[in-house]
N, C-alpha and C positions, 0 to 999 in steps of 0.2 A: 116226919111229914111224908105223906103219901103224895106222889106226883103221878098224874096220869095224862096221857095225851090221847090222840084219836086212836092210835094203834098200839100203844105200849103203856106199861104201868110199872113203877118201881117205888121203893120206900127209901127215903133219905132223911136222916135227922137234920134239923135246921143247922146244927153246928157243922155238919159236913158240907152243907151248902155254903156257909160262910167261909169255911176253910178253902173250899174249891174256888170261891170267888176271890179271896185274898191271896191265895198261893198258887193259882193255876198258871199265871204268866211268869216265865223265867226271863228276867230282863238281863240283857247282855251288859257287861261292864263297859261303861263309856269312859273315854279319856279326853281330857281337855288338852289342846295343844300347848306346848311350852314345857321345856324341861324334859328330863329323861323319864318318860312314862308318867309324868305328873298328873295328878287328879286335883285340880284347883288347889294346888299347894300341898297335896298329899303325896305319898310315895309312889303310887301308880303300879303298873304291872312290873313284876320283878325283872330287872335288866332290860326293859324295853328301850328300843331305839326311838328317836323322834319319828322315824318312818313307820315303825310298828304302831306307835301311838296314833299317828294320823290314819293308818289303815283301820285300826279298831274304831276310831271316830267315824270314818267313812262307812264302815259296816253298820254301826249303830244308826247313822243318819238314814241309811237305806231301810231301816226298820221302823221309821217314824210313822208311816201310814198304817201298817198292820198293828203297831202298838196302840195307836189312837183307836183303831177299831176294837181292840180288846178292851180298852178303857171304857168305850161307849157301851159295849155289850155287858161288861161287869156292872156299870151304872144301871143299865136297864134291869139286870137281874136283881140287884140290890133293891131297886124301887119296887119290883114285883114281890120280893120276899117280905118287905116291910110295908106293903100296902095296907090300908085300913081294912079292906075286905079281902080275905084270902081268895086267890084266883089261881088254882092249880094249872090251868091252861096257860096263863100268862107267865107263870114261873117256868113251866116246861119249855115254852117258846123262847124265853130269855136265856135259859140254860143252854138250849140248842145253839143260840147265837154266840154264847160264850165259847162253846166247844168249837164251832166253826171258825171263830176269830182266832182262838188259840192255835188251832191246827194251821191256819194260814200263816200266823206269826212263826210258828215252829218251822214250817217249811221254808219260809223266807229266810229265817235265821240260819238254818242249815245250808241253804244255797249261798248266802253271803259269807258264812264261815268257810265253806268249801273254797270259795273264791280267794279268801284271805290266805288260807293254808296252801293254796296252789301257786301263790305269787311269791315275789322276792321278800316279802315281809312276814313270812310264816312265823307263827308263834312257837315258842319252845313248849315242851311238856309242862314245865313249871308255870309258864304264862297261861296256858290253857287251864291248868288246875286253878289258877287264880280267878279266871273267868267263871269256872264252874262253882267255885266257893262263893263268889259274889252272887251268882244266880240262886244258890241254895239259901241265901239270906234275903231273897226278894229283889235282887238287883243292886246296882250301885257298887261302889268300891268296898272291898272286904277289910278295910283298915279303919280302926277307931279314929274318930274325929274328922274323917273325910266326909265331904258333903255328898248326899245322895244315898248313903247306906243307912242302915238302922243303928249301927254302933256309934254312939256319941252324939246322935242327933235326935 
């Protein structure tokens, strides 16, 4: 698919657009309060204290607005891609909105993670690896059968 805007042009296959839309946002691993790092009954972050669990939940709560903006931008892009009449300008505009929303989310996530890591509830390397693993699967907990992730749901 060739996309062209007022001052730029590039080629991108439809499959790449769909992958970009579905995989662009890295969702932080959220934790529900209750239990040692529990995720709605699942195992949670490895060795997490209740305070760490709450800190991660607070970090994720701070990401709600930018995550909503990403979702709205993705929806607009999906609608533009699957419109009954192809409109390259609408696709390019929607893609630019996804990029902007993703950048704002990434910056906010980095800011909130830095706050978490500079406080008393700093996550261990193993816990950070669990967050990264969850993000690589599109968000949610990285444990089979836990709600919110792809495995088992």
